[in-house]
PyMOL Python script that loads the backbone (N, CA, C, O; Angstrom):
from pymol import cmd

cmd.read_pdbstr("""\
ATOM      1  N   MET A   1       0.960  -1.258   0.023  1.00  0.00           N
ATOM      2  CA  MET A   1      -0.141   0.025  -0.077  1.00  0.00           C
ATOM      3  C   MET A   1       0.995   1.300   0.136  1.00  0.00           C
ATOM      4  O   MET A   1       1.849   1.403   1.017  1.00  0.00           O
ATOM      5  N   PRO A   2       0.695   2.202  -0.964  1.00  0.00           N
ATOM      6  CA  PRO A   2       1.627   3.280  -1.046  1.00  0.00           C
ATOM      7  C   PRO A   2       1.372   4.055  -0.013  1.00  0.00           C
ATOM      8  O   PRO A   2       0.370   3.793   0.652  1.00  0.00           O
ATOM      9  N   PRO A   3       1.991   4.885   0.261  1.00  0.00           N
ATOM     10  CA  PRO A   3       2.014   6.231   1.186  1.00  0.00           C
ATOM     11  C   PRO A   3       0.990   6.995   0.645  1.00  0.00           C
ATOM     12  O   PRO A   3       0.775   7.021  -0.567  1.00  0.00           O
ATOM     13  N   VAL A   4       0.173   7.782   1.673  1.00  0.00           N
ATOM     14  CA  VAL A   4      -0.881   8.532   1.140  1.00  0.00           C
ATOM     15  C   VAL A   4      -0.331   9.931   0.455  1.00  0.00           C
ATOM     16  O   VAL A   4      -1.027  10.521  -0.371  1.00  0.00           O
ATOM     17  N   GLY A   5       1.048  10.451   0.880  1.00  0.00           N
ATOM     18  CA  GLY A   5       1.596  11.460  -0.134  1.00  0.00           C
ATOM     19  C   GLY A   5       1.705  11.277  -1.362  1.00  0.00           C
ATOM     20  O   GLY A   5       1.404  12.243  -2.063  1.00  0.00           O
ATOM     21  N   ALA A   6       2.184   9.941  -2.093  1.00  0.00           N
ATOM     22  CA  ALA A   6       2.570   9.718  -3.422  1.00  0.00           C
ATOM     23  C   ALA A   6       1.155   9.681  -4.066  1.00  0.00           C
ATOM     24  O   ALA A   6       0.959  10.174  -5.177  1.00  0.00           O
ATOM     25  N   GLY A   7       0.107   9.043  -3.289  1.00  0.00           N
ATOM     26  CA  GLY A   7      -1.339   9.092  -4.149  1.00  0.00           C
ATOM     27  C   GLY A   7      -1.672  10.467  -4.192  1.00  0.00           C
ATOM     28  O   GLY A   7      -2.252  10.786  -5.230  1.00  0.00           O
ATOM     29  N   ALA A   8      -1.461  11.474  -3.290  1.00  0.00           N
ATOM     30  CA  ALA A   8      -1.889  12.600  -3.481  1.00  0.00           C
ATOM     31  C   ALA A   8      -1.070  13.487  -4.621  1.00  0.00           C
ATOM     32  O   ALA A   8      -1.466  14.416  -5.325  1.00  0.00           O
ATOM     33  N   VAL A   9       0.142  12.883  -4.537  1.00  0.00           N
ATOM     34  CA  VAL A   9       0.908  13.934  -5.732  1.00  0.00           C
ATOM     35  C   VAL A   9       0.314  13.391  -7.031  1.00  0.00           C
ATOM     36  O   VAL A   9       0.191  14.181  -7.967  1.00  0.00           O
ATOM     37  N   VAL A  10      -0.058  12.147  -7.178  1.00  0.00           N
ATOM     38  CA  VAL A  10      -0.650  11.739  -8.515  1.00  0.00           C
ATOM     39  C   VAL A  10      -2.102  12.178  -8.733  1.00  0.00           C
ATOM     40  O   VAL A  10      -2.473  12.509  -9.859  1.00  0.00           O
ATOM     41  N   VAL A  11      -2.938  12.187  -7.676  1.00  0.00           N
ATOM     42  CA  VAL A  11      -4.222  12.656  -7.906  1.00  0.00           C
ATOM     43  C   VAL A  11      -4.615  13.990  -7.878  1.00  0.00           C
ATOM     44  O   VAL A  11      -5.669  14.347  -8.404  1.00  0.00           O
ATOM     45  N   GLU A  12      -3.704  14.918  -7.192  1.00  0.00           N
ATOM     46  CA  GLU A  12      -4.148  16.352  -7.057  1.00  0.00           C
ATOM     47  C   GLU A  12      -3.618  16.991  -8.483  1.00  0.00           C
ATOM     48  O   GLU A  12      -4.303  17.942  -8.861  1.00  0.00           O
ATOM     49  N   PRO A  13      -2.741  16.706  -9.162  1.00  0.00           N
ATOM     50  CA  PRO A  13      -2.457  17.530 -10.695  1.00  0.00           C
ATOM     51  C   PRO A  13      -3.502  16.997 -11.636  1.00  0.00           C
ATOM     52  O   PRO A  13      -4.019  17.821 -12.390  1.00  0.00           O
ATOM     53  N   VAL A  14      -3.916  15.658 -11.711  1.00  0.00           N
ATOM     54  CA  VAL A  14      -5.061  15.300 -12.400  1.00  0.00           C
ATOM     55  C   VAL A  14      -6.544  16.008 -12.120  1.00  0.00           C
ATOM     56  O   VAL A  14      -7.344  16.285 -13.014  1.00  0.00           O
ATOM     57  N   LEU A  15      -6.740  16.234 -10.750  1.00  0.00           N
ATOM     58  CA  LEU A  15      -7.988  16.848 -10.398  1.00  0.00           C
ATOM     59  C   LEU A  15      -7.807  18.386 -10.690  1.00  0.00           C
ATOM     60  O   LEU A  15      -8.707  19.178 -10.968  1.00  0.00           O
ATOM     61  N   GLY A  16      -6.697  18.601 -10.592  1.00  0.00           N
ATOM     62  CA  GLY A  16      -6.651  20.278 -10.938  1.00  0.00           C
ATOM     63  C   GLY A  16      -6.585  20.452 -12.617  1.00  0.00           C
ATOM     64  O   GLY A  16      -7.159  21.407 -13.139  1.00  0.00           O
ATOM     65  N   PHE A  17      -5.970  19.630 -13.289  1.00  0.00           N
ATOM     66  CA  PHE A  17      -6.088  19.750 -14.906  1.00  0.00           C
ATOM     67  C   PHE A  17      -7.658  19.704 -15.331  1.00  0.00           C
ATOM     68  O   PHE A  17      -8.162  20.468 -16.155  1.00  0.00           O
ATOM     69  N   LEU A  18      -8.271  18.787 -14.703  1.00  0.00           N
ATOM     70  CA  LEU A  18      -9.730  18.377 -14.720  1.00  0.00           C
ATOM     71  C   LEU A  18     -10.564  19.671 -14.327  1.00  0.00           C
ATOM     72  O   LEU A  18     -11.536  19.897 -15.047  1.00  0.00           O
ATOM     73  N   ALA A  19     -10.355  20.407 -13.453  1.00  0.00           N
ATOM     74  CA  ALA A  19     -11.028  21.404 -12.742  1.00  0.00           C
ATOM     75  C   ALA A  19     -10.663  22.531 -13.605  1.00  0.00           C
ATOM     76  O   ALA A  19     -11.499  23.387 -13.895  1.00  0.00           O
ATOM     77  N   SER A  20      -9.376  22.577 -14.058  1.00  0.00           N
ATOM     78  CA  SER A  20      -9.162  24.103 -15.007  1.00  0.00           C
ATOM     79  C   SER A  20      -9.632  23.649 -16.335  1.00  0.00           C
ATOM     80  O   SER A  20      -9.791  24.609 -17.088  1.00  0.00           O
ATOM     81  N   LEU A  21      -9.942  22.364 -16.939  1.00  0.00           N
ATOM     82  CA  LEU A  21     -10.665  22.125 -18.295  1.00  0.00           C
ATOM     83  C   LEU A  21     -12.006  22.756 -18.096  1.00  0.00           C
ATOM     84  O   LEU A  21     -12.449  23.758 -18.657  1.00  0.00           O
ATOM     85  N   VAL A  22     -12.645  21.900 -17.088  1.00  0.00           N
ATOM     86  CA  VAL A  22     -13.985  22.406 -16.841  1.00  0.00           C
ATOM     87  C   VAL A  22     -14.178  23.832 -16.680  1.00  0.00           C
ATOM     88  O   VAL A  22     -14.959  24.351 -17.478  1.00  0.00           O
ATOM     89  N   ALA A  23     -13.585  24.630 -15.746  1.00  0.00           N
ATOM     90  CA  ALA A  23     -13.587  26.165 -15.570  1.00  0.00           C
ATOM     91  C   ALA A  23     -13.521  26.993 -16.775  1.00  0.00           C
ATOM     92  O   ALA A  23     -14.231  27.965 -17.035  1.00  0.00           O
ATOM     93  N   ALA A  24     -12.355  26.365 -17.647  1.00  0.00           N
ATOM     94  CA  ALA A  24     -12.342  27.081 -19.013  1.00  0.00           C
ATOM     95  C   ALA A  24     -13.365  26.980 -20.012  1.00  0.00           C
ATOM     96  O   ALA A  24     -13.667  27.908 -20.763  1.00  0.00           O
ATOM     97  N   ARG A  25     -13.989  25.647 -20.018  1.00  0.00           N
ATOM     98  CA  ARG A  25     -14.977  25.647 -20.743  1.00  0.00           C
ATOM     99  C   ARG A  25     -16.315  26.346 -20.330  1.00  0.00           C
ATOM    100  O   ARG A  25     -17.076  26.920 -21.110  1.00  0.00           O
ATOM    101  N   LEU A  26     -16.460  26.221 -19.136  1.00  0.00           N
ATOM    102  CA  LEU A  26     -17.656  27.341 -18.447  1.00  0.00           C
ATOM    103  C   LEU A  26     -17.373  28.700 -18.667  1.00  0.00           C
ATOM    104  O   LEU A  26     -18.273  29.494 -18.940  1.00  0.00           O
ATOM    105  N   ILE A  27     -16.017  29.080 -18.555  1.00  0.00           N
ATOM    106  CA  ILE A  27     -15.768  30.558 -18.876  1.00  0.00           C
ATOM    107  C   ILE A  27     -16.050  31.013 -20.046  1.00  0.00           C
ATOM    108  O   ILE A  27     -16.534  32.118 -20.292  1.00  0.00           O
ATOM    109  N   ARG A  28     -15.678  29.959 -21.000  1.00  0.00           N
ATOM    110  CA  ARG A  28     -15.814  30.320 -22.554  1.00  0.00           C
ATOM    111  C   ARG A  28     -17.352  30.423 -22.850  1.00  0.00           C
ATOM    112  O   ARG A  28     -17.779  31.344 -23.547  1.00  0.00           O
ATOM    113  N   ILE A  29     -18.252  29.387 -22.267  1.00  0.00           N
ATOM    114  CA  ILE A  29     -19.580  29.323 -22.468  1.00  0.00           C
ATOM    115  C   ILE A  29     -20.195  30.656 -22.117  1.00  0.00           C
ATOM    116  O   ILE A  29     -20.866  31.358 -22.874  1.00  0.00           O
ATOM    117  N   THR A  30     -19.835  30.935 -20.717  1.00  0.00           N
ATOM    118  CA  THR A  30     -20.577  32.268 -20.249  1.00  0.00           C
ATOM    119  C   THR A  30     -19.771  33.538 -20.900  1.00  0.00           C
ATOM    120  O   THR A  30     -20.317  34.630 -21.058  1.00  0.00           O
ATOM    121  N   SER A  31     -18.899  33.368 -21.130  1.00  0.00           N
ATOM    122  CA  SER A  31     -18.185  34.756 -21.750  1.00  0.00           C
ATOM    123  C   SER A  31     -18.969  35.016 -23.071  1.00  0.00           C
ATOM    124  O   SER A  31     -19.425  36.127 -23.344  1.00  0.00           O
ATOM    125  N   ALA A  32     -19.106  33.845 -23.928  1.00  0.00           N
ATOM    126  CA  ALA A  32     -19.557  33.945 -25.303  1.00  0.00           C
ATOM    127  C   ALA A  32     -21.168  34.509 -24.920  1.00  0.00           C
ATOM    128  O   ALA A  32     -21.675  35.465 -25.507  1.00  0.00           O
ATOM    129  N   MET A  33     -21.880  33.706 -23.792  1.00  0.00           N
ATOM    130  CA  MET A  33     -23.566  34.218 -23.722  1.00  0.00           C
ATOM    131  C   MET A  33     -23.577  35.449 -23.173  1.00  0.00           C
ATOM    132  O   MET A  33     -24.541  36.160 -23.456  1.00  0.00           O
ATOM    133  N   SER A  34     -22.617  35.941 -22.350  1.00  0.00           N
ATOM    134  CA  SER A  34     -22.749  37.216 -21.864  1.00  0.00           C
ATOM    135  C   SER A  34     -22.372  38.571 -23.195  1.00  0.00           C
ATOM    136  O   SER A  34     -22.835  39.711 -23.240  1.00  0.00           O
ATOM    137  N   VAL A  35     -21.516  37.988 -24.026  1.00  0.00           N
ATOM    138  CA  VAL A  35     -21.268  38.985 -25.421  1.00  0.00           C
ATOM    139  C   VAL A  35     -22.511  38.713 -26.212  1.00  0.00           C
ATOM    140  O   VAL A  35     -22.906  39.689 -26.849  1.00  0.00           O
ATOM    141  N   LYS A  36     -23.180  37.683 -26.316  1.00  0.00           N
ATOM    142  CA  LYS A  36     -24.448  37.708 -27.195  1.00  0.00           C
ATOM    143  C   LYS A  36     -25.598  38.458 -26.593  1.00  0.00           C
ATOM    144  O   LYS A  36     -26.479  39.041 -27.224  1.00  0.00           O
ATOM    145  N   ILE A  37     -25.462  38.356 -25.121  1.00  0.00           N
ATOM    146  CA  ILE A  37     -26.680  39.239 -24.369  1.00  0.00           C
ATOM    147  C   ILE A  37     -26.221  40.791 -24.563  1.00  0.00           C
ATOM    148  O   ILE A  37     -26.887  41.628 -25.172  1.00  0.00           O
ATOM    149  N   VAL A  38     -24.987  41.020 -23.947  1.00  0.00           N
ATOM    150  CA  VAL A  38     -24.739  42.409 -24.211  1.00  0.00           C
ATOM    151  C   VAL A  38     -25.110  43.045 -25.426  1.00  0.00           C
ATOM    152  O   VAL A  38     -25.779  44.075 -25.512  1.00  0.00           O
ATOM    153  N   PHE A  39     -24.423  42.071 -26.789  1.00  0.00           N
ATOM    154  CA  PHE A  39     -24.782  42.562 -28.231  1.00  0.00           C
ATOM    155  C   PHE A  39     -26.304  42.793 -28.603  1.00  0.00           C
ATOM    156  O   PHE A  39     -26.749  43.638 -29.379  1.00  0.00           O
ATOM    157  N   PHE A  40     -26.982  41.869 -27.885  1.00  0.00           N
ATOM    158  CA  PHE A  40     -28.545  41.819 -28.097  1.00  0.00           C
ATOM    159  C   PHE A  40     -29.232  43.075 -27.321  1.00  0.00           C
ATOM    160  O   PHE A  40     -30.267  43.598 -27.734  1.00  0.00           O
ATOM    161  N   ILE A  41     -28.619  43.453 -26.279  1.00  0.00           N
ATOM    162  CA  ILE A  41     -28.977  44.525 -25.424  1.00  0.00           C
ATOM    163  C   ILE A  41     -28.527  45.787 -26.403  1.00  0.00           C
ATOM    164  O   ILE A  41     -29.416  46.518 -26.839  1.00  0.00           O
ATOM    165  N   ILE A  42     -27.219  46.023 -26.725  1.00  0.00           N
ATOM    166  CA  ILE A  42     -26.818  47.151 -27.339  1.00  0.00           C
ATOM    167  C   ILE A  42     -27.243  47.323 -28.668  1.00  0.00           C
ATOM    168  O   ILE A  42     -27.568  48.470 -28.976  1.00  0.00           O
ATOM    169  N   SER A  43     -27.315  46.460 -29.515  1.00  0.00           N
ATOM    170  CA  SER A  43     -27.804  46.815 -30.899  1.00  0.00           C
ATOM    171  C   SER A  43     -28.854  47.592 -31.202  1.00  0.00           C
ATOM    172  O   SER A  43     -28.728  48.563 -31.949  1.00  0.00           O
ATOM    173  N   PRO A  44     -30.112  47.215 -30.603  1.00  0.00           N
ATOM    174  CA  PRO A  44     -31.206  48.323 -30.676  1.00  0.00           C
ATOM    175  C   PRO A  44     -30.720  49.808 -30.368  1.00  0.00           C
ATOM    176  O   PRO A  44     -31.121  50.759 -31.040  1.00  0.00           O
ATOM    177  N   PHE A  45     -29.852  49.939 -29.336  1.00  0.00           N
ATOM    178  CA  PHE A  45     -29.611  51.466 -29.016  1.00  0.00           C
ATOM    179  C   PHE A  45     -28.765  51.702 -30.069  1.00  0.00           C
ATOM    180  O   PHE A  45     -28.946  52.768 -30.656  1.00  0.00           O
ATOM    181  N   SER A  46     -27.744  50.869 -30.525  1.00  0.00           N
ATOM    182  CA  SER A  46     -26.798  51.347 -31.501  1.00  0.00           C
ATOM    183  C   SER A  46     -27.394  51.710 -32.875  1.00  0.00           C
ATOM    184  O   SER A  46     -26.930  52.618 -33.565  1.00  0.00           O
ATOM    185  N   ILE A  47     -28.504  50.912 -33.253  1.00  0.00           N
ATOM    186  CA  ILE A  47     -29.067  51.385 -34.481  1.00  0.00           C
ATOM    187  C   ILE A  47     -29.860  52.465 -34.403  1.00  0.00           C
ATOM    188  O   ILE A  47     -30.013  53.194 -35.383  1.00  0.00           O
ATOM    189  N   LEU A  48     -30.608  52.755 -32.940  1.00  0.00           N
ATOM    190  CA  LEU A  48     -31.270  54.099 -32.912  1.00  0.00           C
ATOM    191  C   LEU A  48     -30.242  55.212 -32.834  1.00  0.00           C
ATOM    192  O   LEU A  48     -30.492  56.320 -33.308  1.00  0.00           O
ATOM    193  N   PHE A  49     -29.001  54.911 -32.195  1.00  0.00           N
ATOM    194  CA  PHE A  49     -28.057  55.940 -32.030  1.00  0.00           C
ATOM    195  C   PHE A  49     -27.618  56.436 -33.451  1.00  0.00           C
ATOM    196  O   PHE A  49     -27.543  57.651 -33.635  1.00  0.00           O
ATOM    197  N   ILE A  50     -27.306  55.508 -34.530  1.00  0.00           N
ATOM    198  CA  ILE A  50     -26.806  55.633 -35.851  1.00  0.00           C
ATOM    199  C   ILE A  50     -27.958  56.420 -36.689  1.00  0.00           C
ATOM    200  O   ILE A  50     -27.868  57.376 -37.460  1.00  0.00           O
ATOM    201  N   PHE A  51     -29.048  55.679 -36.258  1.00  0.00           N
ATOM    202  CA  PHE A  51     -30.285  56.499 -37.151  1.00  0.00           C
ATOM    203  C   PHE A  51     -30.476  57.934 -36.718  1.00  0.00           C
ATOM    204  O   PHE A  51     -30.843  58.843 -37.462  1.00  0.00           O
ATOM    205  N   LYS A  52     -30.211  58.030 -35.538  1.00  0.00           N
ATOM    206  CA  LYS A  52     -30.642  59.662 -34.862  1.00  0.00           C
ATOM    207  C   LYS A  52     -29.345  60.407 -35.325  1.00  0.00           C
ATOM    208  O   LYS A  52     -29.495  61.593 -35.615  1.00  0.00           O
ATOM    209  N   LEU A  53     -28.087  59.866 -35.432  1.00  0.00           N
ATOM    210  CA  LEU A  53     -27.156  60.642 -35.934  1.00  0.00           C
ATOM    211  C   LEU A  53     -27.066  61.019 -37.479  1.00  0.00           C
ATOM    212  O   LEU A  53     -26.600  62.057 -37.949  1.00  0.00           O
ATOM    213  N   SER A  54     -27.564  60.045 -38.092  1.00  0.00           N
ATOM    214  CA  SER A  54     -27.719  60.111 -39.562  1.00  0.00           C
ATOM    215  C   SER A  54     -28.917  61.085 -39.875  1.00  0.00           C
ATOM    216  O   SER A  54     -29.003  61.716 -40.928  1.00  0.00           O
ATOM    217  N   LEU A  55     -29.827  61.141 -38.852  1.00  0.00           N
ATOM    218  CA  LEU A  55     -31.153  61.997 -39.059  1.00  0.00           C
ATOM    219  C   LEU A  55     -30.547  63.504 -38.845  1.00  0.00           C
ATOM    220  O   LEU A  55     -30.787  64.458 -39.585  1.00  0.00           O
ATOM    221  N   GLN A  56     -29.752  63.521 -37.739  1.00  0.00           N
ATOM    222  CA  GLN A  56     -29.294  64.797 -37.378  1.00  0.00           C
ATOM    223  C   GLN A  56     -28.455  65.429 -38.584  1.00  0.00           C
ATOM    224  O   GLN A  56     -28.522  66.600 -38.957  1.00  0.00           O
ATOM    225  N   SER A  57     -27.713  64.499 -39.075  1.00  0.00           N
ATOM    226  CA  SER A  57     -26.487  65.399 -40.183  1.00  0.00           C
ATOM    227  C   SER A  57     -27.423  65.442 -41.656  1.00  0.00           C
ATOM    228  O   SER A  57     -27.158  66.232 -42.563  1.00  0.00           O
ATOM    229  N   TYR A  58     -28.281  64.690 -41.702  1.00  0.00           N
ATOM    230  CA  TYR A  58     -29.282  64.831 -42.687  1.00  0.00           C
ATOM    231  C   TYR A  58     -29.921  66.211 -42.796  1.00  0.00           C
ATOM    232  O   TYR A  58     -29.883  66.932 -43.792  1.00  0.00           O
ATOM    233  N   THR A  59     -30.512  66.476 -41.636  1.00  0.00           N
ATOM    234  CA  THR A  59     -31.329  67.783 -41.184  1.00  0.00           C
ATOM    235  C   THR A  59     -30.353  68.933 -41.411  1.00  0.00           C
ATOM    236  O   THR A  59     -30.582  69.907 -42.127  1.00  0.00           O
ATOM    237  N   SER A  60     -29.175  68.693 -40.679  1.00  0.00           N
ATOM    238  CA  SER A  60     -28.206  69.796 -40.548  1.00  0.00           C
ATOM    239  C   SER A  60     -27.751  70.128 -42.105  1.00  0.00           C
ATOM    240  O   SER A  60     -27.798  71.310 -42.448  1.00  0.00           O
ATOM    241  N   ILE A  61     -27.358  69.237 -42.963  1.00  0.00           N
ATOM    242  CA  ILE A  61     -27.137  69.638 -44.207  1.00  0.00           C
ATOM    243  C   ILE A  61     -28.221  70.008 -45.122  1.00  0.00           C
ATOM    244  O   ILE A  61     -28.028  70.959 -45.880  1.00  0.00           O
ATOM    245  N   GLY A  62     -29.457  69.308 -45.152  1.00  0.00           N
ATOM    246  CA  GLY A  62     -30.737  69.761 -45.771  1.00  0.00           C
ATOM    247  C   GLY A  62     -31.147  71.042 -45.593  1.00  0.00           C
ATOM    248  O   GLY A  62     -31.334  71.731 -46.596  1.00  0.00           O
ATOM    249  N   MET A  63     -31.358  71.581 -44.306  1.00  0.00           N
ATOM    250  CA  MET A  63     -32.063  72.663 -43.998  1.00  0.00           C
ATOM    251  C   MET A  63     -30.855  73.662 -43.513  1.00  0.00           C
ATOM    252  O   MET A  63     -29.801  73.205 -43.070  1.00  0.00           O
ATOM    253  N   PRO A  64     -31.103  75.044 -43.635  1.00  0.00           N
ATOM    254  CA  PRO A  64     -30.273  76.063 -43.124  1.00  0.00           C
ATOM    255  C   PRO A  64     -30.430  76.254 -41.410  1.00  0.00           C
ATOM    256  O   PRO A  64     -31.540  76.264 -40.879  1.00  0.00           O
ATOM    257  N   LYS A  65     -29.263  76.389 -40.703  1.00  0.00           N
ATOM    258  CA  LYS A  65     -29.631  76.508 -39.161  1.00  0.00           C
ATOM    259  C   LYS A  65     -30.276  77.837 -39.250  1.00  0.00           C
ATOM    260  O   LYS A  65     -30.340  78.616 -40.201  1.00  0.00           O
ATOM    261  N   GLU A  66     -30.830  77.938 -37.804  1.00  0.00           N
ATOM    262  CA  GLU A  66     -31.517  79.192 -37.336  1.00  0.00           C
ATOM    263  C   GLU A  66     -30.402  80.096 -37.123  1.00  0.00           C
ATOM    264  O   GLU A  66     -29.337  79.721 -36.633  1.00  0.00           O
ATOM    265  N   GLY A  67     -30.694  81.534 -37.566  1.00  0.00           N
ATOM    266  CA  GLY A  67     -29.907  82.358 -37.206  1.00  0.00           C
ATOM    267  C   GLY A  67     -28.906  82.899 -38.546  1.00  0.00           C
ATOM    268  O   GLY A  67     -28.300  83.970 -38.572  1.00  0.00           O
ATOM    269  N   GLU A  68     -28.915  82.102 -39.370  1.00  0.00           N
ATOM    270  CA  GLU A  68     -28.071  82.281 -40.636  1.00  0.00           C
ATOM    271  C   GLU A  68     -28.672  83.218 -41.796  1.00  0.00           C
ATOM    272  O   GLU A  68     -28.037  83.398 -42.836  1.00  0.00           O
TER     273      GLU A  68
END
""", "prot")
cmd.dss("prot")
cmd.show_as("cartoon", "prot")
cmd.util.cbc("prot")
cmd.orient("prot")
């Protein structure tokens, strides 16, 4: 029967490696989901913002400003 220290030396790196793999997989999944969620939240605002900017630039080019 091997001493407990030798078994721990073998088991700990394997468990650490598996845990790091699982953590990396989870982080990758959650980061991809959070990016999608953030993009989903931001995209309507960015579309509105771009539309508003283009509308402002169009009106400022098309019509003379007041006081001119």
